[in-house]
C-alpha positions as CSV (number, residue, x, y, z in Angstrom):
1,M,-64.6,55.0,31.2
2,S,-63.9,54.0,34.8
3,G,-61.6,51.0,35.2
4,R,-59.2,52.1,32.5
5,S,-56.9,54.3,34.6
6,A,-54.4,51.4,35.1
7,H,-53.3,52.0,31.4
8,R,-52.8,55.7,31.9
9,P,-49.1,57.0,31.5
10,D,-47.2,58.1,34.6
11,S,-48.6,61.4,35.9
12,A,-45.2,63.2,35.5
13,D,-44.7,61.9,32.0
14,F,-48.3,62.8,31.2
15,S,-47.9,66.4,32.4
16,Q,-44.8,66.8,30.2
17,E,-46.7,65.4,27.2
18,M,-49.5,67.8,27.9
19,E,-47.1,70.7,27.8
20,S,-45.5,69.7,24.5
21,G,-48.8,68.5,23.0
22,Q,-47.2,66.2,20.4
23,L,-47.0,62.4,20.8
24,S,-46.8,59.4,18.6
25,R,-49.8,57.4,17.4
26,V,-48.7,54.5,19.6
27,E,-48.3,56.7,22.7
28,A,-51.7,58.2,22.1
29,L,-53.4,54.9,21.9
30,A,-51.7,53.9,25.2
31,C,-53.9,56.4,27.0
32,L,-57.0,54.4,27.2
33,D,-58.9,56.7,29.6
34,C,-58.5,59.6,27.2
35,E,-61.1,60.6,24.7
36,H,-60.0,60.4,21.1
37,A,-61.1,62.5,18.1
38,C,-60.0,62.1,14.5
39,H,-60.1,64.7,11.7
40,V,-58.8,64.8,8.2
41,M,-57.6,67.4,5.6
42,L,-58.9,66.3,2.2
43,Y,-57.1,68.0,-0.7
44,C,-56.1,67.9,-4.3
45,D,-54.1,69.8,-6.9
46,T,-55.9,71.9,-9.5
47,K,-55.0,73.8,-12.6
48,A,-58.0,76.2,-12.1
49,Q,-57.5,79.9,-11.9
50,L,-59.6,82.5,-10.1
51,F,-60.8,85.1,-12.6
52,G,-58.7,83.4,-15.2
53,R,-55.4,84.8,-13.8
54,I,-54.9,83.8,-10.1
55,P,-53.6,80.2,-9.8
56,I,-55.7,78.3,-7.2
57,R,-53.2,75.5,-7.1
58,H,-54.8,73.4,-4.4
59,I,-58.4,72.6,-3.2
60,I,-58.5,72.0,0.5
61,L,-61.8,71.1,2.2
62,M,-62.9,72.4,5.6
63,Q,-66.4,72.9,7.1
64,M,-68.5,75.5,8.9
65,R,-69.6,73.8,12.1
66,F,-72.9,74.2,13.9
67,D,-71.1,76.5,16.4
68,G,-70.0,78.9,13.8
69,L,-66.4,77.8,13.9
70,L,-64.3,76.4,11.1
71,G,-63.0,72.9,11.4
72,F,-62.0,69.7,9.5
73,P,-64.3,66.7,8.9
74,G,-64.2,64.1,11.6
75,G,-65.2,63.6,15.2
76,F,-65.0,61.4,18.3
77,V,-63.9,57.7,17.9
78,N,-63.7,54.8,20.4
79,P,-60.4,52.9,20.0
80,L,-61.8,50.1,22.2
81,T,-64.4,49.2,19.5
82,E,-62.8,50.5,16.3
83,T,-59.5,51.6,14.9
84,L,-58.9,55.3,14.6
85,E,-59.2,55.0,10.8
86,E,-62.5,53.1,11.0
87,G,-63.9,55.7,13.4
88,L,-62.8,58.5,11.1
89,S,-64.4,56.8,8.1
90,R,-67.6,56.5,10.0
91,E,-67.6,60.1,10.9
92,L,-67.0,61.1,7.3
93,L,-70.0,59.1,6.2
94,E,-72.2,61.1,8.5
95,E,-70.6,64.5,7.6
96,L,-69.8,64.0,3.9
97,G,-72.2,61.3,2.9
98,V,-69.3,59.1,1.8
99,A,-67.4,56.6,3.9
100,L,-63.9,57.4,2.6
101,P,-61.2,54.8,3.4
102,I,-58.5,56.2,5.6
103,S,-55.1,54.5,6.0
104,I,-52.6,54.5,8.8
105,E,-50.1,55.9,6.3
106,E,-52.2,59.1,6.0
107,H,-51.8,59.8,9.7
108,V,-50.0,63.2,10.2
109,A,-50.0,63.9,14.0
110,S,-51.5,63.1,17.4
111,C,-51.7,65.8,20.0
112,H,-53.1,66.5,23.4
113,A,-55.9,69.1,23.2
114,P,-56.9,71.5,26.0
115,S,-59.6,70.1,28.2
116,S,-63.0,71.9,27.9
117,S,-63.4,71.7,31.7
118,P,-61.3,70.5,34.7
119,S,-63.7,67.5,35.1
120,S,-63.6,66.3,31.5
121,A,-61.4,63.4,30.4
122,P,-58.1,64.3,28.6
123,L,-58.7,64.7,24.8
124,I,-56.2,63.5,22.2
125,T,-56.7,64.6,18.6
126,H,-55.5,62.6,15.6
127,F,-55.0,64.4,12.3
128,Y,-54.8,62.9,8.8
129,G,-54.1,64.2,5.4
130,K,-55.6,62.5,2.3
131,K,-54.7,63.6,-1.2
132,M,-57.4,62.9,-3.8
133,E,-58.2,63.7,-7.4
134,E,-60.1,66.9,-8.2
135,E,-63.1,65.1,-9.5
136,Q,-63.3,63.1,-6.3
137,I,-63.3,66.3,-4.3
138,K,-66.1,67.7,-6.4
139,E,-68.1,64.5,-5.9
140,L,-67.6,64.8,-2.1
141,E,-68.8,68.4,-2.1
142,T,-72.0,67.3,-3.9
143,A,-72.6,64.3,-1.6
144,A,-72.0,66.6,1.5
145,V,-75.0,68.7,0.4
146,S,-77.3,65.9,-1.0
147,T,-76.8,62.8,1.1
148,A,-74.9,63.6,4.3
149,I,-77.1,63.2,7.4
150,D,-75.3,65.9,9.3
151,H,-75.7,68.6,6.6
152,G,-77.6,71.6,7.9
153,Q,-77.3,70.4,11.5
154,E,-73.8,69.6,12.9
155,V,-72.3,70.7,9.6
156,L,-73.5,73.9,8.0
157,G,-71.6,73.5,4.8
158,M,-68.2,72.6,3.3
159,V,-65.8,75.4,2.4
160,R,-62.7,75.5,0.3
161,V,-59.5,77.1,1.7
162,P,-58.2,79.9,-0.5
163,V,-54.5,79.1,-0.4
164,Y,-53.7,82.0,-2.7
165,S,-53.1,85.6,-1.5
166,M,-54.5,88.8,-3.1
167,K,-53.7,92.4,-2.8
168,G,-54.9,93.9,0.4
169,G,-54.8,90.6,2.3
170,G,-57.6,88.9,0.4
171,G,-57.7,85.1,0.1
172,F,-55.6,83.1,2.5
173,P,-54.8,85.9,5.0
174,S,-58.5,86.8,5.3
175,F,-59.4,83.1,5.7
176,L,-56.9,82.6,8.5
177,S,-58.4,85.6,10.4
178,H,-61.7,83.7,10.9
179,S,-62.5,81.7,14.1
180,F,-61.4,78.0,14.2
181,I,-62.3,75.2,16.5
182,G,-59.5,73.9,18.8
183,R,-56.3,73.1,16.9
184,A,-57.9,73.4,13.5
185,R,-56.0,76.5,12.5
186,S,-52.6,75.1,13.5
187,Q,-53.5,71.8,11.9
188,L,-54.2,73.6,8.6
189,V,-50.9,75.6,8.9
190,D,-48.8,72.6,9.8
191,S,-50.3,70.4,7.1
192,L,-49.7,73.1,4.4
193,L,-46.1,73.0,5.3
194,H,-46.0,69.2,5.8
195,F,-47.4,68.5,2.3
196,N,-45.4,71.3,0.7
197,L,-48.6,73.1,-0.4
198,I,-47.1,76.5,0.6
199,T,-43.7,77.9,1.3
200,P,-42.7,79.0,4.8
201,D,-42.2,82.6,3.4
202,Q,-45.7,82.6,1.8
203,L,-47.2,81.3,5.0
204,Q,-45.4,83.9,7.2
205,E,-46.6,86.7,4.9
206,A,-50.2,85.4,5.0
207,L,-50.1,85.2,8.8
208,T,-48.7,88.7,9.2
209,H,-51.5,90.1,7.0
210,S,-54.1,87.9,8.9
211,M,-53.1,89.5,12.2
212,K,-53.7,93.0,10.8
213,I,-57.1,91.9,9.4
214,H,-58.0,90.4,12.8
215,T,-57.1,93.7,14.6
216,H,-59.3,95.6,12.2
217,S,-62.1,93.2,12.7
218,S,-61.9,93.6,16.4
219,K,-62.2,97.4,16.1
220,D,-65.3,96.9,13.8
221,L,-66.9,94.6,16.4
222,Q,-66.2,97.1,19.2
223,A,-67.8,99.9,17.1
224,A,-70.9,97.7,16.5
225,L,-71.1,96.9,20.2
226,T,-70.9,100.6,21.1
227,L,-73.6,101.4,18.6
228,T,-75.9,98.7,20.0
229,E,-75.4,100.0,23.5
230,K,-76.3,103.5,22.5
231,K,-79.5,102.3,20.8
232,G,-80.4,100.2,23.9
233,K,-80.3,103.4,26.0
234,C,-82.8,105.3,23.7
């Protein structure tokens, strides 16, 4: 990647962009010595009901990664040899078993991502949202298990996001309390609002319940750790 620094934005401007995070697709592509990663939220509407009484409303696909974190399908791309959309489609073929076409119109946002280490190149993440038909989503889920080369390795399985909420914080609040990779949680939240899949009030209520669930889970983990320490001293 050396030899591309001449195309990097001014350091002061770059620092300001890093703080705000958000930048346009054109501005993102101007940073040629940055690493680029593309991910997509695949979703559809559905009339299905959980237990025959709770409207599911939307099917949204995420995946359990090899590191135990939740994320969206996608990965690293090289804008010097492929467009962002071509690179994302290539990644989808590996992870879902289908090379879904992705268009520029489906681009939602580009953001600076925190560097994994001081020596690593700046990372820019590009996020897309693609609405599909319910039958297409089901076919993708089948392909992800049967034909995707990354299944069982980089991708441990596709999961649906339960956008509905249940008594006691079940459903979406519980899902939000899990561990996500990088910006995946905020990408999910922002996209739900962007595509009008949930109201701001519903989202705020779900996040409030999620924080309570997270606190309870932390206490459970601490109790398990204490028990393990006691057994280790026996």
